[in-house]
C-alpha positions in Angstrom: -20.8 -31.4 -3.1 -18.0 -28.6 -3.1 -19.3 -27.0 -6.4 -22.9 -26.9 -5.1 -21.9 -25.6 -1.8 -20.1 -22.9 -3.5 -23.2 -22.0 -5.9 -25.7 -22.0 -3.3 -23.6 -19.9 -0.8 -25.3 -16.6 0.4 -23.0 -15.6 3.1 -21.9 -12.2 1.8 -25.2 -10.2 1.0 -23.6 -7.3 -0.8 -22.1 -9.9 -3.3 -25.4 -11.9 -3.7 -27.2 -8.6 -4.5 -24.8 -7.5 -7.0 -24.3 -11.1 -8.6 -27.9 -11.4 -9.0 -28.6 -7.7 -10.1 -25.9 -7.9 -12.9 -27.6 -11.2 -13.9 -30.9 -9.6 -14.3 -30.1 -6.3 -16.0 -27.2 -8.1 -18.2 -25.0 -6.3 -20.6 -26.4 -5.5 -23.8 -24.0 -7.9 -25.8 -25.5 -10.8 -23.7 -29.1 -10.0 -23.4 -30.1 -13.4 -25.0 -27.5 -15.2 -22.5 -28.8 -16.9 -19.2 -26.3 -15.5 -16.6 -25.3 -18.0 -13.9 -25.8 -15.3 -11.2 -24.4 -17.4 -8.5 -21.0 -18.4 -6.6 -18.4 -19.8 -9.1 -16.8 -23.0 -8.3 -12.9 -23.8 -9.6 -12.5 -26.2 -12.4 -9.7 -28.3 -14.0 -7.8 -31.5 -13.6 -8.4 -33.5 -10.2 -4.8 -34.8 -10.3 -3.2 -31.2 -10.8 -0.1 -30.3 -9.8 -0.5 -26.7 -10.1 -3.4 -24.8 -8.6 -4.1 -21.1 -10.4 -5.8 -18.7 -8.1 -7.4 -15.4 -9.4 -9.1 -12.6 -7.7 -12.9 -13.0 -8.1 -15.4 -13.5 -11.1 -16.0 -11.1 -13.6 -19.4 -9.5 -13.7 -20.1 -10.5 -17.4 -17.3 -13.2 -17.4 -17.8 -16.1 -15.1 -20.8 -14.5 -13.4 -22.6 -14.9 -16.6 -20.8 -18.1 -17.9 -20.5 -20.2 -14.6 -16.8 -21.2 -14.9 -14.0 -19.2 -13.6 -12.2 -16.8 -16.0 -14.7 -17.9 -18.8 -16.1 -15.5 -21.0 -14.0 -12.2 -20.5 -10.6 -10.9 -22.1 -8.7 -11.6 -18.6 -9.5 -15.2 -19.1 -8.6 -15.2 -22.8 -4.9 -13.8 -21.8 -4.8 -16.3 -19.1 -5.9 -19.6 -21.1 -3.9 -18.4 -24.1 -1.0 -18.8 -22.0 -1.9 -22.2 -20.3 -2.4 -23.5 -23.9 0.9 -22.3 -24.9 2.6 -23.8 -21.8 1.0 -27.2 -22.0 -1.7 -26.8 -19.4 -4.6 -26.5 -21.7 -6.0 -28.0 -24.9 -7.0 -24.7 -26.2 -6.4 -21.1 -25.8 -9.9 -19.8 -25.5 -12.6 -20.3 -22.8 -16.2 -19.2 -23.9 -18.6 -21.3 -22.1 -19.2 -24.3 -19.9 -19.7 -26.6 -23.1 -16.6 -25.2 -25.2 -14.3 -28.2 -24.9 -11.7 -26.7 -22.8 -9.9 -29.1 -20.7 -7.0 -28.7 -18.3 -3.9 -30.9 -17.9 -2.1 -30.8 -14.3 -3.8 -27.3 -13.7 -6.9 -26.5 -11.6 -8.0 -22.9 -11.8 -9.9 -21.2 -9.0 -10.4 -17.8 -7.3 -10.0 -16.3 -4.1 -13.7 -14.9 -3.8 -16.2 -16.8 -5.6 -18.9 -14.2 -6.4 -18.6 -11.0 -8.5 -17.8 -8.2 -6.5 -19.1 -4.5 -7.2 -16.0 -2.7 -8.7 -14.0 -5.8 -8.8 -13.3 -5.1 -4.9 -14.1 -7.7 -2.4 -13.9 -6.5 1.3 -11.7 -8.4 3.8 -14.6 -10.0 5.1 -16.0 -11.5 2.0 -12.1 -12.4 1.4 -12.3 -14.4 4.5 -15.7 -16.0 4.2 -14.7 -17.4 1.0 -11.1 -18.9 2.4 -12.8 -22.3 3.6 -13.5 -22.9 -0.4 -10.0 -22.8 -1.1 -8.9 -25.0 1.8 -11.4 -27.8 0.5 -10.2 -27.6 -3.0 -6.7 -28.2 -1.6 -7.9 -31.1 -0.1 -9.5 -32.5 -3.1 -6.3 -31.7 -5.2 -3.7 -33.9 -3.0 -1.0 -34.0 -5.7 -0.9 -29.8 -5.8 2.9 -28.7 -5.4 2.9 -25.3 -7.0 0.2 -22.1 -6.6 0.2 -19.7 -9.4 -1.1 -16.6 -7.8 -2.5 -14.1 -10.3 -2.6 -10.9 -8.6 -1.5 -9.3 -5.1 -5.0 -10.1 -3.7 -4.6 -13.8 -4.6 -1.2 -14.1 -3.2 -2.0 -12.6 0.1 -4.8 -15.3 0.4 -2.7 -18.2 -0.3 0.1 -16.8 2.1 -2.4 -16.4 4.7 -4.0 -19.7 4.2 -0.4 -21.3 4.1 0.4 -19.5 7.4 3.5 -17.8 5.6 4.6 -15.1 8.0 6.2 -12.5 7.5 4.3 -12.0 4.4 7.0 -11.7 1.6 6.6 -8.7 -0.6 4.5 -9.4 -3.8 6.1 -9.0 -7.1 5.7 -10.4 -10.5 7.6 -13.9 -10.8 8.6 -13.9 -6.9 8.6 -17.6 -6.0 7.9 -18.3 -2.1 8.5 -21.7 -0.5 5.6 -23.4 1.1 6.5 -25.5 4.1 5.0 -28.8 5.0 1.9 -27.9 7.4 -1.5 -29.0 8.1 -4.1 -27.2 6.5 -7.7 -27.6 8.4 -6.1 -30.7 10.0 -5.0 -32.2 6.8 -1.2 -32.8 5.8 0.2 -30.7 3.2 3.4 -31.8 1.7 4.7 -28.5 1.0 5.8 -26.6 -2.5 6.1 -23.0 -3.7 3.9 -19.9 -4.4 4.8 -18.3 -7.8 3.2 -15.0 -8.2 2.1 -13.2 -11.3 0.4 -9.7 -12.1 -3.1 -10.3 -12.6 -4.1 -10.7 -16.3 -6.6 -7.6 -16.0 -7.2 -5.7 -18.9 -5.5 -2.6 -16.9 -2.2 -4.9 -16.8 -2.1 -6.4 -20.2 -3.5 -3.2 -22.2 -0.6 -1.2 -20.7 1.8 -3.7 -21.1 2.5 -4.3 -17.5 1.7 -7.7 -18.1 2.9 -9.3 -21.6 2.2 -12.8 -22.8 6.0 -13.7 -22.5 5.7 -12.6 -18.7 2.8 -14.8 -17.9 4.2 -17.8 -19.9 7.5 -17.5 -18.1 5.5 -17.7 -14.8 4.0 -21.0 -15.9 7.1 -22.4 -17.3 8.6 -21.8 -14.0 5.6 -23.6 -12.4 5.9 -26.7 -14.8 9.6 -26.8 -13.5 8.8 -26.4 -9.6 6.2 -29.0 -10.1 8.6 -31.5 -11.8 6.6 -31.4 -15.3 8.3 -31.7 -18.5 8.4 -28.7 -20.6 6.8 -28.4 -24.3 
């Protein structure tokens, strides 16, 4: 039901227009591909203790494949790290039927439609927030949220009503108090922040493989998961 609601959502006209335009025009390398061209749900282990929150689907990545962080270089960088740190059974995410499985991790995004220039507006961000809330209701064992980038970090801190907002930084860990999220109990836990695995960060060395691995190792420790 949640995945269907995300896929059919048309609350943000600018995002709907862009995601569908990209899906029709396509990139030359993917001319033979059938683009998803709709809102992209999260995916992963329903018993996950770690929730990973990114920014939004890439125009020719998840907007094409229908699975968040799948089919682009940011996803390759992310799932390579999840594989090395024991959260994924393989290092690449190429398509919905590529055999990727996550263990104790669930991956989602703050905004569910590919935004022009990769920049959602505050209103578009806020319209998507209920989807993350509903995912948390369906993931009762989550103890750690890994926020990829400042945008996702701010969304999660706002959702958890963490005030004042702690300054974002790579590797910053923020406690989440026990609270009620939309009327349902949340037992608390931690947010661990990371620079986003965008090409702008990974190609320049601002985010290295080891830096991202260290974030997920910290997430495992905070969630009480054994290290590989």
